[in-house]
C-alpha positions in Angstrom: 9.5 2.0 -18.8 10.9 5.6 -19.7 12.0 6.2 -23.5 15.4 6.8 -22.5 15.5 3.4 -21.0 13.5 1.3 -23.7 16.9 0.4 -25.8 20.8 1.1 -25.4 23.2 0.6 -27.4 26.8 -0.3 -27.2 27.7 -3.9 -28.0 24.8 -4.8 -29.4 21.1 -4.5 -27.5 21.3 -4.2 -24.1 18.7 -6.0 -22.3 16.2 -3.6 -20.1 16.1 -6.0 -17.3 19.8 -5.8 -16.5 19.6 -1.6 -17.0 16.9 -1.5 -14.2 19.3 -3.9 -11.9 22.2 -1.6 -12.6 19.6 1.2 -11.6 18.6 -0.8 -8.6 22.2 -1.7 -7.2 22.9 2.2 -7.1 19.8 2.8 -5.3 17.6 4.8 -8.3 15.8 2.3 -9.4 12.8 5.0 -9.8 14.8 6.7 -12.6 13.8 3.9 -14.6 10.2 5.2 -14.3 8.2 7.3 -16.9 8.6 10.7 -15.1 5.0 11.6 -16.2 4.1 9.3 -13.4 6.1 11.6 -10.8 3.7 13.2 -8.4 0.8 10.8 -9.3 1.8 7.6 -7.5 3.5 6.9 -4.3 7.3 6.4 -4.9 7.9 3.6 -2.4 5.0 2.1 -4.0 6.3 1.9 -7.3 10.0 0.7 -6.0 8.2 -1.9 -4.2 6.5 -3.1 -7.0 9.3 -2.7 -9.7 11.9 -4.7 -7.3 9.4 -7.5 -7.1 9.0 -7.6 -11.1 13.0 -7.7 -11.0 12.9 -11.2 -9.5 11.6 -12.8 -12.3 13.9 -11.0 -14.9 17.6 -11.6 -13.6 19.8 -11.7 -16.9 21.3 -15.1 -15.1 18.9 -17.8 -15.3 20.6 -19.5 -12.2 19.8 -16.3 -9.8 16.1 -16.1 -11.0 13.5 -16.6 -8.5 11.9 -20.2 -8.7 8.4 -20.5 -10.1 7.2 -22.2 -7.0 7.4 -18.5 -5.7 4.9 -17.3 -8.0 1.5 -18.0 -6.0 2.7 -16.0 -3.2 4.5 -13.5 -5.7 0.8 -13.0 -7.3 -0.9 -12.0 -4.0 2.2 -9.6 -3.1 1.9 -8.1 -6.2 -2.1 -7.8 -6.4 -2.3 -6.5 -2.4 0.4 -3.9 -3.8 -1.6 -2.9 -6.7 -4.6 -2.7 -4.6 -3.0 -0.6 -2.1 -1.4 1.9 -5.1 -4.6 2.0 -6.9 -6.5 2.8 -3.5 -3.7 5.8 -2.8 -4.3 7.1 -6.1 -8.0 7.0 -5.7 -7.7 8.8 -2.7 -5.6 11.3 -4.2 -8.4 13.5 -5.3 -8.7 13.9 -1.3 -6.3 16.4 0.1 -4.6 14.6 3.0 -3.9 17.5 5.9 -0.1 18.0 6.4 -0.3 19.4 9.8 -3.4 18.4 11.6 -4.1 18.8 15.3 -6.8 16.3 16.1 -8.6 16.0 19.5 -8.5 12.5 21.0 -11.2 13.0 24.0 -14.8 13.1 23.5 -14.9 11.2 20.3 -18.0 10.9 18.5 -19.3 7.4 17.0 -19.7 6.5 13.2 -23.8 6.5 13.5 -24.2 9.6 15.9 -25.8 12.9 15.2 -22.8 14.9 15.2 -21.2 12.9 12.4 -24.2 13.6 10.3 -24.0 16.9 11.3 -20.3 17.3 10.7 -20.6 15.7 7.1 -23.4 18.1 6.1 -20.6 21.1 7.6 -17.8 19.7 5.6 -20.0 19.4 2.3 -21.3 23.0 3.0 -17.9 24.5 3.7 -16.3 23.4 0.3 -19.2 24.7 -1.8 -19.8 28.0 -0.1 -16.1 28.5 -0.3 -15.6 27.9 -3.5 -18.1 30.3 -4.8 -17.6 32.7 -1.9 -14.5 34.3 -2.3 -12.1 31.5 -1.2 -13.8 31.6 2.7 -16.7 30.1 4.5 -17.5 30.0 7.9 -21.0 28.3 9.3 -22.3 25.9 11.7 -24.8 22.9 11.7 -27.1 21.5 14.3 -28.3 22.2 17.9 -27.2 21.8 21.0 -24.4 19.1 22.1 -24.4 18.0 18.4 -23.8 21.8 17.2 -20.4 21.8 14.7 -19.0 25.1 13.7 -16.6 25.0 10.8 -14.3 27.4 9.2 -12.1 26.9 5.9 -10.0 29.4 3.9 -7.4 29.5 1.5 -3.8 31.3 1.8 -3.0 34.0 -0.5 0.7 32.8 -1.6 -1.1 29.9 -3.7 -2.7 30.1 -7.1 -6.2 29.5 -7.6 -6.3 26.2 -9.3 -4.4 25.0 -5.9 -7.2 26.8 -3.7 -9.6 25.3 -5.5 -8.1 21.8 -5.2 -7.8 22.0 -1.8 -11.3 23.5 -0.8 -13.0 20.7 -2.6 -10.5 17.4 -1.3 -9.5 18.6 2.2 -13.2 18.5 3.7 -13.1 14.5 2.9 -9.3 14.2 3.4 -9.5 15.3 7.1 -12.1 12.7 8.2 -9.3 10.0 6.9 -6.6 11.4 9.2 -9.1 12.1 12.3 -11.6 9.9 12.3 -14.1 10.5 15.3 -12.3 13.8 16.4 -14.9 16.5 17.4 -12.3 19.0 17.3 -10.0 19.5 14.4 -7.3 22.1 13.3 -5.5 21.4 9.9 -3.2 23.5 8.1 -2.6 22.1 4.1 -0.1 23.9 2.0 -3.0 25.7 0.0 -5.9 26.2 3.0 -7.0 26.3 6.6 -9.9 24.0 8.0 -10.8 24.2 11.2 -14.3 22.7 13.2 -15.3 22.5 16.7 -18.4 21.4 19.0 -17.4 24.5 20.8 -17.8 28.1 19.1 -14.5 29.6 18.0 -15.5 32.1 15.5 -14.5 36.1 16.2 -11.7 34.9 18.7 -7.9 34.4 17.5 -6.0 31.3 18.3 -2.6 32.6 19.4 -1.0 29.1 19.1 1.4 28.2 16.3 4.1 26.0 14.7 7.4 26.3 12.4 6.9 25.2 9.0 9.7 25.6 6.5 9.3 26.8 3.2 9.6 24.2 0.6 8.3 26.5 -2.0 11.3 27.0 -3.8 14.9 25.6 -4.1 17.6 27.1 -2.9 21.4 26.7 -3.4 23.6 26.3 -0.6 24.9 29.9 -0.5 21.4 31.4 -0.3 19.6 29.0 2.1 21.2 30.9 5.0 21.9 34.9 5.6 25.5 36.1 6.5 24.3 38.8 8.7 21.4 37.4 11.0 21.8 40.9 12.7 20.5 43.0 9.6 18.2 39.7 8.8 16.5 40.1 12.2 16.0 44.4 11.8 14.5 43.9 8.5 11.9 41.4 9.4 11.0 43.0 12.4 10.7 46.0 10.6 8.5 44.1 7.7 6.2 41.8 9.5 5.7 44.5 12.2 4.3 46.8 9.4 2.2 43.9 7.8 0.7 43.0 10.8 -0.5 46.3 11.5 -2.1 46.7 8.4 -3.4 43.1 7.4 -6.6 43.8 9.7 -7.5 46.9 8.0 -9.4 45.4 4.9 -12.1 42.8 4.4 -9.6 40.1 3.2 -7.6 40.5 6.2 -4.4 40.3 4.5 -1.6 42.2 3.5 2.1 42.0 1.3 4.7 43.8 0.9 8.7 44.2 0.5 11.4 46.2 1.9 15.3 46.7 1.2 17.6 44.0 2.6 21.6 44.3 2.2 23.7 41.3 3.0 27.3 40.8 2.6 26.8 37.7 0.3 23.8 38.3 -1.4 24.3 42.5 -1.6 21.5 44.7 -1.8 18.2 42.7 -2.5 14.6 42.6 -1.0 12.7 40.9 1.9 9.2 39.9 0.9 6.6 39.4 3.4 2.7 38.3 3.5 0.4 38.2 6.8 -3.0 37.0 6.9 -5.8 36.4 9.2 -8.9 34.3 9.2 -12.1 36.7 8.0 -14.1 35.8 11.1 -11.5 38.0 13.0 -12.0 41.7 13.9 -8.8 43.8 12.8 -7.8 43.8 16.9 -8.0 40.2 16.8 -6.0 39.7 13.8 -3.5 42.2 14.8 -3.0 40.6 18.0 -2.3 37.1 16.6 0.3 38.2 14.1 2.3 40.3 16.5 2.8 37.3 18.7 4.1 35.4 15.8 6.3 38.3 14.8 7.4 37.9 18.2 8.2 34.3 17.4 9.9 34.4 14.3 13.4 35.6 15.8 13.3 32.3 18.2 12.4 29.9 15.3 14.2 31.1 12.5 17.9 32.1 13.3 19.5 32.6 10.4 17.1 31.1 7.7 16.8 33.5 4.4 13.1 32.1 4.4 10.5 30.7 6.7 6.7 30.9 7.8 4.4 30.4 10.7 1.0 28.7 10.5 -1.7 28.8 13.1 -5.7 28.3 13.1 -6.2 31.9 12.7 -3.1 33.6 11.2 -0.3 33.2 8.6 3.3 35.1 8.3 5.6 34.1 5.8 8.9 35.6 4.8 11.2 35.3 1.9 14.2 36.7 -0.1 12.7 35.5 -3.1 9.6 36.8 -4.6 6.4 35.2 -4.4 3.1 35.5 -6.1 0.0 36.7 -4.3 -3.2 35.6 -5.6 -6.5 37.6 -4.1 -9.8 35.7 -4.3 -12.6 36.8 -6.7 -15.3 39.1 -5.4 -17.9 36.8 -3.5 -21.1 35.6 -5.9 -24.4 37.3 -5.2 -25.8 34.3 -3.6 -22.9 34.0 -1.2 -22.2 37.6 -0.3 -24.0 37.5 2.6 -22.7 35.5 5.7 -23.8 31.8 5.4 -26.4 31.3 8.0 -26.3 28.7 11.1 -27.8 25.3 9.0 -30.2 23.3 10.7 -29.6 19.7 11.4 -32.9 18.4 9.5 -31.5 20.1 6.0 -30.8 17.5 3.4 -27.0 17.8 2.2 -26.7 19.0 -1.3 -26.3 16.3 -4.0 -22.5 15.0 -4.7 -21.1 15.7 -7.9 -20.3 12.7 -9.7 -16.8 11.6 -9.0 -14.4 12.4 -11.5 -11.8 9.8 -12.9 -8.0 11.4 -12.7 -5.3 10.8 -14.4 -3.5 9.2 -11.5 -6.5 6.8 -10.6 -6.5 5.6 -14.6 -2.4 5.2 -14.4 -2.7 3.5 -10.9 -5.3 1.2 -12.0 -3.6 0.4 -14.9 -0.5 -0.5 -13.5 -1.8 -2.6 -10.6 -3.8 -4.5 -13.4 -1.1 -5.3 -15.8 1.5 -6.2 -13.0 -1.1 -8.8 -11.8 -1.9 -9.9 -15.2 1.7 -10.6 -15.7 2.1 -12.4 -12.9 -0.8 -14.3 -13.2 0.2 -15.6 -16.3 3.6 -16.8 -15.0 1.5 -18.9 -12.2 -0.8 -20.2 -14.7 2.1 -21.6 -16.7 3.8 -22.7 -13.1 1.1 -24.6 -12.6 0.2 -26.3 -15.7 4.0 -27.7 -15.8 3.7 -29.0 -12.3 -0.1 -30.9 -13.4 1.8 -32.0 -16.4 4.7 -33.3 -14.5 2.2 -35.0 -11.9 0.1 -36.1 -14.9 3.4 -38.2 -16.2 4.4 -39.5 -13.2 0.9 -41.0 -12.5 0.8 -42.4 -15.9 4.1 -44.3 -15.0 2.9 -45.3 -11.8 -0.3 -46.6 -13.3 1.7 -48.8 -15.8 4.0 -50.1 -13.2 0.5 -51.0 -10.9 -1.2 -52.2 -14.0 1.5 -54.9 -14.2 0.9 -55.8 -10.9 -2.9 -56.0 -11.0 -2.6 -57.7 -14.2 -0.3 -60.7 -12.3 -2.6 -60.5 -9.8 -5.8 -60.9 -11.9 -4.6 -63.8 -13.6 -3.7 -65.5 -9.9 -7.4 -64.5 -8.7 -8.5 -66.4 -12.1 -6.2 -69.6 -11.6 -7.6 -70.0 -8.0 -11.1 -69.5 -8.9 -10.5 -72.3 -11.7 -8.9 -74.5 -9.1 -5.9 -75.0 -11.7 -3.5 -72.7 -9.5 -2.3 -73.4 -5.6 -4.2 -73.5 -3.1 -5.1 -69.9 -0.9 -4.6 -69.4 2.4 -5.6 -67.2 4.6 -3.4 -64.5 6.5 -4.4 -65.9 10.1 -3.5 -69.4 8.9 0.3 -68.2 7.9 0.3 -66.5 11.2 -0.1 -69.4 13.1 2.1 -71.3 11.0 5.3 -69.2 11.4 4.6 -68.4 15.3 3.3 -64.6 14.0 6.0 -64.4 11.6 8.5 -64.7 14.6 12.5 -63.7 14.1 13.1 -67.4 15.5 11.1 -68.6 12.4 13.0 -66.2 10.0 15.2 -68.4 7.2 16.4 -65.2 5.6 15.8 -61.7 3.9 15.8 -60.6 0.4 15.3 -57.2 -1.2 11.3 -57.2 -1.0 10.5 -59.3 1.9 11.3 -61.9 4.1 11.2 -65.7 4.3 10.1 -68.2 7.2 9.9 -71.5 8.5 6.3 -72.8 8.8 4.1 -75.9 9.9 1.0 -76.5 8.1 -1.1 -78.6 10.7 -4.0 -79.2 7.9 -1.6 -80.5 5.3 0.9 -81.6 7.8 3.7 -80.2 6.1 6.7 -78.1 6.9 6.7 -75.2 4.4 8.7 -72.0 3.3 6.7 -68.9 3.7 7.6 -65.6 1.7 6.3 -62.6 3.2 6.6 -59.6 0.6 7.0 -56.1 2.1 4.1 -53.7 1.9 6.0 -50.7 0.8 7.9 -52.4 -2.1 5.8 -52.0 -5.4 8.3 -53.9 -7.1 8.4 -56.6 -4.7 4.9 -57.0 -5.3 5.4 -57.0 -9.1 8.1 -59.6 -8.9 6.2 -61.6 -6.5 3.3 -62.0 -8.5 5.2 -63.1 -11.5 7.1 -65.4 -9.4 4.1 -67.1 -8.3 2.6 -67.6 -11.9 6.1 -69.1 -12.9 6.6 -71.6 -10.2 2.9 -72.6 -10.1 3.3 -73.9 -13.7 6.3 -75.5 -13.4 6.5 -79.3 -12.4 10.4 -80.7 -11.6 12.2 -83.1 -9.0 14.4 -80.5 -8.0 12.4 -77.7 -8.0 9.9 -77.0 -4.5 6.9 -77.5 -5.1 4.1 -74.3 -4.9 2.0 -75.2 -1.9 0.4 -71.9 -2.2 
């Protein structure tokens, strides 16, 4: 829990659970979580775990979930904890935001193409980190050859760039499993690979991408004079498109004055960038096509960008930083050669344990142990209750067995009544027919019968099989009557 929710003063101490219930009722349950966890865990998973926890924490006992739900709750929380931990564990791999994955001719899990692709992605990540945040190469030969390229965007800082270069190649395989051709844009970097060569030729396709790097107020999100914005934007972006291909980094940024009735005099900032495998003419062709699309995609926005597989445009009335890549290391100054498929990939560095992973595993373990404790308590209570019922039942049945044992002793000694087989009694009562029934009590029925062996009319009582109390009363009755002798009492035959 966040510190501000651990205790609140009013008329005494307010229970934390009630505070969280209030937040949940207002749709703000995540306000009760520690803000230091934001960005490290999935908000939806956090909310589900907290809601499940509230089931067992209602201030009104009558509204709490019964403990019979605890075993199911353990399973649910355990699965959520595992899912949350797995999601956090995968957070080291940057997941693509806008991937274009091929769906035809996919490779299998044990194919040579997959082996080449794994080697390519590992090499791209290592080479780009040491080679000025850009790398292109290929692995293999023939139909299994794979071509790949990775590059950082200049409007993200070095930390974000390196994070993307390190995690993006692994993350792309989670999103596009089996795809032989992938074009994927992240906020900070671009990754592309294919079984068809694509170096040196611009891909002119693109998509609209709203810029969310800055927060805008409602007065500044849209411009007042769109005609002025269109003219200023085309002037700036056309200039950048012409000049971006003139340098080795294939990028150019600048700004020009912009006048708006609402904003007054300000400046419009822009960035144009191409992948470094393109010649200047190809870079210019790609960027100019994007410039033509700005007016159609952004009607009156004050900021926006277009990202493709070969070039990138961004404009904004708010200034943004440009981070230039470092000079390539001497070992990576020359273009990386084509890597044969037989080359062994470099050993992977040992995985680092991130703070998010530790937090995720801790939350999952704590949630599981808490509910496990409830479950153990629930099981023990049920066992104690069951043991009490069993003992009581045994005591009741023990009385029956004691009486029946005494009867057995009398039978063996010959001092008690005669023992009859069930078949003999069934014959005597015409199989206990209703015509022979004399009456019915709480524990069984009485039938009129005739014992041919003794040439004697008798009354036969049949105790209900399901009545334990009847059996007990019957055994006691037999023991007592068998010991009584009186002229006004019916004699017990057996």
